[in-house]
C-alpha positions as CSV (number, residue, x, y, z in Angstrom):
1,M,199.9,235.8,-60.8
2,K,198.2,233.3,-59.0
3,T,196.4,234.5,-55.6
4,A,196.4,232.4,-52.3
5,L,194.2,233.0,-49.6
6,V,196.0,232.4,-46.0
7,T,194.4,232.6,-42.6
8,G,196.5,233.3,-39.4
9,G,199.1,234.5,-41.5
10,G,200.6,236.7,-39.1
11,A,202.5,234.3,-37.1
12,G,203.8,230.5,-36.6
13,L,203.0,228.0,-39.6
14,G,200.8,230.8,-41.2
15,R,203.7,233.1,-41.5
16,A,205.9,230.8,-42.9
17,I,203.4,229.4,-45.4
18,V,202.8,233.0,-46.5
19,E,206.8,233.7,-46.7
20,R,207.1,230.7,-49.1
21,L,204.2,231.4,-50.9
22,L,205.4,235.1,-52.0
23,A,209.2,233.4,-52.1
24,E,207.2,231.0,-55.3
25,G,205.6,234.0,-56.9
26,W,201.8,234.0,-55.4
27,R,199.9,237.3,-55.0
28,V,198.6,236.5,-50.8
29,V,195.6,237.7,-49.1
30,S,196.6,237.1,-45.6
31,V,194.2,237.4,-42.7
32,D,194.6,237.4,-38.9
33,R,193.5,239.4,-36.0
34,A,196.4,241.5,-35.5
35,E,197.6,244.3,-38.2
36,G,200.4,242.9,-40.8
37,T,203.4,244.8,-42.6
38,T,202.8,245.2,-46.1
39,V,205.2,244.1,-48.3
40,P,205.4,243.6,-52.3
41,G,202.7,241.0,-53.2
42,L,200.7,240.7,-49.9
43,E,197.6,242.1,-48.8
44,H,196.5,241.9,-45.1
45,L,193.2,241.8,-43.7
46,A,192.8,242.4,-39.9
47,C,190.1,240.1,-38.6
48,D,189.2,238.7,-35.3
49,L,188.5,235.2,-36.6
50,A,186.3,234.6,-33.5
51,D,183.6,237.4,-34.2
52,R,180.8,235.5,-36.3
53,H,179.8,239.3,-37.5
54,A,183.3,240.0,-38.7
55,V,183.5,236.8,-40.3
56,D,180.6,237.8,-42.2
57,A,182.2,240.7,-43.5
58,L,185.2,238.9,-44.3
59,A,183.6,236.7,-46.4
60,E,181.5,239.6,-48.5
61,R,185.0,241.2,-49.0
62,L,186.9,237.9,-50.3
63,G,184.1,237.6,-52.7
64,G,185.7,239.9,-54.5
65,M,189.7,239.3,-54.1
66,G,189.4,235.4,-56.0
67,P,189.5,233.9,-57.9
68,F,191.9,232.1,-55.5
69,G,194.4,229.1,-56.8
70,L,194.7,228.3,-53.4
71,A,193.2,228.6,-49.5
72,V,194.9,227.3,-46.9
73,F,192.9,227.4,-43.9
74,N,195.6,227.5,-41.0
75,A,194.2,229.7,-38.2
76,G,194.0,228.1,-34.5
77,V,193.8,229.1,-31.1
78,S,194.2,226.6,-28.4
79,A,193.3,226.7,-24.4
80,T,195.2,224.1,-22.2
81,G,194.8,223.0,-18.5
82,R,192.1,221.5,-16.2
83,F,188.9,221.9,-17.9
84,E,186.7,223.2,-14.9
85,A,189.1,226.1,-14.7
86,I,189.0,227.3,-18.5
87,P,186.1,229.5,-18.9
88,I,183.3,228.7,-21.0
89,E,184.0,232.0,-23.3
90,A,187.5,230.4,-23.9
91,Y,185.7,227.2,-25.2
92,R,183.5,229.1,-27.6
93,R,186.3,230.9,-29.0
94,L,188.1,227.9,-29.5
95,M,184.9,226.3,-31.5
96,T,184.6,229.0,-33.7
97,V,188.1,230.1,-35.0
98,N,189.2,226.2,-35.2
99,A,186.3,224.3,-36.7
100,E,183.4,227.2,-37.7
101,T,185.0,230.1,-39.3
102,P,187.3,228.0,-41.8
103,M,183.8,225.9,-42.4
104,L,181.9,229.1,-43.3
105,L,184.9,230.6,-45.4
106,S,185.5,227.8,-47.4
107,A,182.1,226.6,-47.9
108,G,181.4,230.2,-49.2
109,L,184.4,230.8,-51.7
110,V,183.1,227.5,-53.2
111,R,179.5,227.9,-53.4
112,T,180.4,231.5,-54.9
113,G,183.1,230.4,-57.5
114,Q,185.8,232.0,-56.1
115,M,188.7,228.5,-55.8
116,A,190.1,227.7,-58.8
117,G,192.5,225.3,-56.9
118,P,193.4,223.3,-54.4
119,M,192.1,223.9,-50.8
120,C,193.8,222.7,-47.2
121,F,192.4,222.5,-43.6
122,V,194.8,222.5,-41.1
123,S,194.1,220.3,-37.9
124,S,196.3,218.8,-35.7
125,L,197.6,215.3,-34.9
126,S,195.5,215.0,-31.7
127,H,193.1,213.7,-34.8
128,F,194.5,210.6,-34.3
129,T,194.8,210.4,-30.7
130,G,193.2,212.1,-27.3
131,Y,194.7,214.9,-25.6
132,P,194.2,215.6,-22.1
133,G,194.6,218.9,-20.9
134,A,193.7,220.5,-24.4
135,A,190.2,218.6,-24.9
136,V,188.4,221.4,-26.3
137,Y,191.2,222.1,-28.9
138,A,191.6,218.8,-30.1
139,A,187.7,218.2,-30.3
140,S,187.2,221.6,-32.5
141,K,190.6,220.4,-34.7
142,D,188.7,217.0,-35.2
143,A,185.9,218.5,-36.2
144,L,187.6,220.5,-39.1
145,A,189.4,216.7,-40.1
146,V,186.4,215.5,-40.3
147,Y,184.6,218.4,-42.0
148,A,187.5,218.4,-44.9
149,K,186.8,214.9,-45.7
150,S,183.4,214.6,-45.5
151,V,183.5,218.2,-48.5
152,R,185.9,216.2,-50.7
153,K,183.4,214.9,-53.2
154,P,181.2,217.9,-53.3
155,F,184.2,220.1,-54.0
156,A,185.8,218.3,-56.2
157,R,182.7,218.3,-58.6
158,R,183.8,222.2,-58.5
159,G,187.2,221.6,-59.1
160,V,188.5,221.8,-55.7
161,S,190.8,218.9,-54.4
162,V,191.3,218.9,-50.6
163,T,193.9,218.4,-48.6
164,L,194.0,217.3,-44.3
165,A,196.9,219.0,-43.1
166,C,198.1,217.5,-39.0
167,P,201.4,219.1,-38.3
168,G,202.7,217.7,-34.8
169,P,203.9,220.4,-32.5
170,L,206.1,223.3,-34.5
171,R,208.6,225.6,-33.0
172,T,206.6,228.7,-32.6
173,D,205.4,231.5,-29.8
174,H,201.8,229.6,-29.8
175,A,203.1,226.0,-29.2
176,R,206.1,227.7,-26.3
177,R,203.0,229.1,-24.6
178,H,201.1,226.0,-24.0
179,A,203.7,223.6,-23.8
180,P,203.9,221.8,-20.7
181,A,206.9,222.6,-18.0
182,G,210.2,221.3,-19.1
183,A,209.1,220.7,-23.2
184,D,212.5,220.7,-25.2
185,A,211.3,223.4,-28.3
186,D,214.7,222.4,-30.5
187,R,212.6,218.7,-30.4
188,R,209.7,220.2,-32.3
189,M,209.7,220.6,-36.2
190,P,210.4,224.3,-37.6
191,P,207.4,226.0,-39.0
192,E,209.2,226.7,-42.3
193,V,209.5,222.6,-43.0
194,A,206.2,222.4,-42.0
195,A,204.8,224.8,-44.4
196,R,207.3,223.6,-47.4
197,I,205.3,219.8,-47.1
198,I,202.1,220.9,-46.1
199,L,202.1,223.3,-49.1
200,D,203.9,220.7,-51.7
201,A,201.6,218.1,-50.5
202,T,198.5,220.5,-51.1
203,L,199.3,221.6,-54.4
204,A,200.0,217.9,-55.6
205,G,196.5,217.8,-54.5
206,R,197.0,214.6,-51.6
207,R,194.3,213.8,-49.4
208,L,196.5,213.4,-46.0
209,V,199.8,215.2,-45.1
210,V,201.3,213.9,-41.4
211,P,204.5,216.1,-41.5
212,G,207.8,214.0,-40.1
213,R,208.9,210.7,-39.8
214,A,207.9,210.4,-35.7
215,N,204.2,212.3,-36.5
216,R,203.6,209.5,-38.8
217,S,204.4,206.9,-36.1
218,V,202.1,208.8,-33.7
219,A,199.4,209.1,-35.8
220,L,200.0,205.4,-36.9
221,A,199.8,204.5,-32.8
222,G,197.4,206.8,-32.2
223,R,194.8,204.4,-34.2
224,L,196.4,200.7,-33.6
225,L,196.6,201.7,-29.3
226,P,194.2,204.1,-28.6
227,G,194.6,203.7,-24.8
228,T,198.0,203.3,-24.6
229,M,198.6,206.6,-26.6
230,M,196.3,208.0,-24.3
231,R,198.0,207.4,-20.9
232,Q,201.1,208.8,-23.2
233,M,199.8,211.7,-23.9
234,R,198.8,212.5,-20.0
235,R,201.8,211.4,-19.0
236,L,203.7,213.7,-21.1
237,I,201.3,216.7,-21.4
238,F,198.5,217.1,-18.8
239,D,200.4,216.0,-15.6
240,R,203.0,218.4,-16.8
241,L,201.1,221.7,-16.9
242,Q,201.7,223.9,-14.5
243,G,198.5,226.0,-15.1
244,E,195.9,227.6,-17.3
245,V,196.3,229.1,-20.4
246,W,193.7,230.0,-22.6
């Protein structure tokens, strides 16, 4: 039985990924800040991925649990609102959870020979456009995307393919918490749909996956018309935010 590692596996997209892997017969090691429910085939590790000391201990523990036939670095947190009203500590947490921690964990697993299959880094659709009202979230996810692209060749020499996943808004509690006023949750992609698309792409060794035709159109527009997309994002998101959330 192959073993998969999923960070942020306790809720949202991460939970959908864990559930799909379990249904397909994988043994799954799920890492999340909160304690998880034990089910057959699932081992839950509680860890605050913003705590550098806890992450160092986690990395050492993971070193004895491999090799992993798949790793999905999905954990992410956000902060929305006017940048001057969001505390610096929230920014530090975003950069650590969204960028630094997956970089350190992935590099450690590859260096120690604990990866025996593909790896996926879950970034965001914001990789393709500016994100007024969530600038640090976008910056942290963009840093992860650039890292994923940059390590493809050295990781490939160790037999590890790298997939960059850039999902758009999902129908999750996290998205709902940070959504602007009046946002229609029914228009967001169900996390189980995104999980299927992302896992299929990762296991097939694809370099990039943007789940959903509408999201791919947004990604293309962000590349071709960055100014127009920035104004659209400001109108649809920033101008409709009703305070700061982190």
